[in-house]
C-alpha positions, 0 to 999 in steps of 0.5 A, spaced: 533 845 349 530 838 348 535 833 348 534 831 355 526 831 355 523 824 356 516 822 355 510 825 351 510 832 350 503 835 352 500 841 351 493 844 353 489 851 353 485 853 358 480 858 355 477 862 360 473 868 360 478 872 364 485 869 362 488 864 357 492 859 360 497 855 356 502 849 359 506 845 355 509 839 359 513 832 358 508 826 361 513 820 363 509 814 366 507 818 372 511 824 372 509 830 369 514 836 368 512 843 366 516 845 360 513 852 359 507 856 361 504 862 360 497 866 362 494 872 358 488 876 358 482 873 355 480 878 349 475 875 344 472 870 349 465 871 353 462 866 357 467 861 355 465 861 348 469 865 341 465 872 341 470 875 336 474 871 332 480 876 330 481 878 337 481 871 340 486 869 335 490 874 337 490 872 344 491 865 343 497 866 339 500 870 344 499 865 349 501 859 346 507 863 343 510 865 349 509 858 352 513 855 346 519 860 347 519 858 354 519 850 353 523 851 346 518 847 343 513 848 337 506 845 338 501 843 333 496 840 337 493 842 344 487 839 349 482 844 350 477 846 356 470 847 354 467 852 359 461 849 364 457 854 361 457 851 354 455 844 356 449 840 358 449 834 363 444 828 362 443 821 365 440 816 360 440 809 359 441 805 352 441 798 351 444 793 345 444 786 343 450 782 345 453 780 339 456 773 341 455 769 347 459 773 352 460 781 353 466 783 349 469 790 349 466 791 342 459 791 345 460 796 350 464 801 345 457 799 340 453 802 346 457 808 346 457 809 339 450 809 339 449 814 344 454 819 340 451 818 334 444 820 337 447 827 340 450 828 333 444 828 329 441 833 335 447 837 333 451 836 339 458 834 340 459 829 346 465 831 351 465 826 356 460 819 356 461 816 363 458 809 364 455 809 371 453 802 371 451 796 367 445 791 367 444 784 363 438 783 361 434 783 368 440 782 372 442 786 378 446 793 376 454 791 375 460 794 374 464 790 369 460 786 364 465 783 360 465 776 359 458 775 362 453 772 358 446 774 356 441 777 351 441 784 351 446 789 355 444 795 358 448 801 361 446 808 364 451 813 362 452 820 364 453 824 357 456 831 357 455 834 351 456 841 347 453 844 341 457 843 334 457 850 334 461 851 340 466 846 337 466 849 330 468 855 332 473 853 337 477 849 332 476 855 327 479 859 331 485 855 333 486 853 325 487 860 324 493 859 329 496 854 325 493 849 331 488 843 332 485 840 338 487 833 340 482 832 346 477 836 350 475 836 357 470 840 361 473 846 366 471 843 373 472 836 371 479 838 369 480 842 376 477 836 380 483 832 377 488 837 380 485 839 386 482 832 389 485 826 392 483 819 391 479 819 397 475 825 396 473 823 389 470 817 392 467 819 398 463 825 394 466 832 393 462 837 390 468 842 386 466 849 385 470 853 380 469 860 380 471 863 373 470 870 370 464 870 367 461 863 370 462 859 376 462 852 374 461 846 379 462 838 378 460 833 383 464 827 383 462 820 387 466 813 387 471 816 383 466 818 377 464 824 374 456 824 376 454 831 375 456 838 371 453 844 372 454 852 372 451 859 374 452 865 370 455 869 376 462 869 378 468 873 379 467 879 374 461 880 377 464 882 384 469 887 380 463 890 377 459 891 383 466 894 386 466 899 380 459 901 380 459 903 387 466 907 386 464 910 379 471 907 376 473 902 371 473 895 372 481 895 371 481 899 378 476 896 381 480 889 380 486 892 383 481 894 389 479 887 390 485 884 389 489 888 394 483 888 399 481 881 398 479 879 405 472 878 408 475 877 415 476 884 418 475 886 425 471 892 428 476 897 428 478 895 420 471 896 418 472 904 419 479 904 415 478 908 409 481 905 403 484 910 398 485 910 391 488 915 387 485 916 380 489 920 374 485 922 368 487 927 363 487 934 367 487 932 374 488 927 380 482 925 384 481 920 390 476 914 391 474 912 398 470 907 401 471 903 408 473 896 408 467 894 412 463 897 405 467 893 401 467 887 405 459 888 405 459 888 397 464 882 396 460 878 401 453 879 398 455 877 391 459 871 394 453 869 397 449 870 391 453 865 387 453 860 392 446 860 393 445 860 386 449 854 386 446 850 391 438 852 388 441 849 381 443 843 385 437 842 388 433 843 382 437 838 378 435 832 383 442 832 386 442 828 392 445 832 398 447 825 401 452 824 395 456 831 397 460 830 403 466 835 401 466 841 398 472 844 394 473 851 392 478 853 387 479 858 381 480 866 382 475 868 387 478 862 392 483 867 394 479 872 397 479 870 405 473 867 408 470 865 402 470 858 404 467 860 411 461 863 407 460 856 403 460 852 409 455 856 412 450 856 406 451 848 405 453 846 411 459 841 409 466 841 410 469 846 405 477 847 403 480 852 398 482 847 393 490 848 391 493 844 385 496 839 389 497 832 384 503 835 381 510 835 384 515 841 383 510 846 380 513 853 378 511 858 384 507 862 379 502 857 377 502 853 384 495 857 386 488 855 384 487 860 378 491 855 375 487 848 377 484 847 371 490 848 366 494 843 370 488 838 371 488 838 364 495 835 364 493 830 369 487 828 365 492 827 359 497 823 364 491 818 365 489 817 358 497 815 357 496 810 363 493 804 361 491 802 369 487 809 369 484 808 363 480 803 367 476 808 371 470 809 367 471 816 364 470 816 356 472 822 352 471 825 346 478 823 343 482 825 336 488 823 333 494 819 337 490 819 344 484 816 340 489 810 337 492 809 344 486 808 347 482 803 342 489 799 342 489 798 350 481 797 350 482 791 345 488 788 349 
C-alpha cells in the first residue's frame, strides 16, 4: 500500500478534552497528502492533560490504530498538541557576549539555550521560543543580527512553556502505547496555521479556538506568534447548561445542541417546540423546550466565553490596535451566529475559520473541528522546508526534525 507514497511520513495527535484526532500524511515539498485519519472520544483526558493513564492509553491506542489501518502504515513517532490551558505565555529579554567579531548563528542559538536552561531549572519545558527582535549593544531594534558587529547581543523573546509534569505524563502515556513524541505545538497556534493566510498573519489576527473544556486563543502579528491565552469555559459548558435545563444527560444535550445549533431564529421560530424522546428502562418520556429558550441558553454562555477572552487580553496588556481581524474555529464555531456575537463584543471583523491551507482534504475532516490537527501537518511541512524555517519560529524539537533544523541553521 505504501509503494506510491512520496515524501516524509508525518503523524500527529491532537489531544483534546472532547476528542482525539490522529492524522497520518506524506509531505513532499509543499504538498501534503492525507493517508489516514481517525477521531475518537477523548477519555482519561481533562483540560488537555492526562487525568487517567489507563483510559487515556486506550483512547490514544484506538485513535492511532484506526489511522494506521487506513494509511497502511505503522508509526512510532508523533507530533503532539499541547492545550492552551497547559501553557504560559511570557515576554522576556536576554543578552550574551558576542563570541567573535561578528554575530554568528551559534550566538543566537546560545541565547535560546540560555533561556531554555533557565526554564528547565524552574521545572518548565519550552514549547515555542520566538525571537521578536534583536539589538546589538545600544543600537535600535533589528530583525536579523547575523554578520553584524558589536560587544553584546540582546533579544526579546516570546516564550511559551508548560510544566515538566505535563510533558512527562504525556510521554509516559505514549510510551505505554509504544509511541514517542517527535515534537510539540500549542493548540491555538496549530489551528492558526491551517485557518489563516499570510496576509491575516501579518496584519494582526486573533484566532479563538473553542475546545471542549477550554477556549484557547492566540494573536499573530507580522507573521509571528506574539500571545497565547485561554479561558476555562468552552463547548462542554454549553452542553451542560442544556442538560441542566432539560434534566437529561450530556449525551442527549449534545445531540440537542448539534441538531438545533443556530442563534439566528425568526419570531415565529422562537415559539417552536423542540421535542426529544427519552427511553429508560421502564417507560418513554419526552423533553421539551422552545427554540427561543435554547437560543438564549447558548447565547448567554457564548457571550460569557467571548467576554472572558476579551477581559484576559486586556488584563494581559495586549494592545487592541494589534487585533485587526478575529477568526473563530473549533467545534462551537459550527453554531450559526457565533461570529455575529463575537463581532458585537470585539467590534472587529470576524469570520469562521475553516482549514483552508491544505488542498484535497477528505470531506469528513474539512471542518473547523480538525483545524488543530491539520495545522500540525503544516507546522511539520514548515520545519521540513528550509525557506519557511526562517520565519522566526523556534520550537522544542527532538530526533529527526531537530537534526534537520540544526543542519539548515549552519548552512
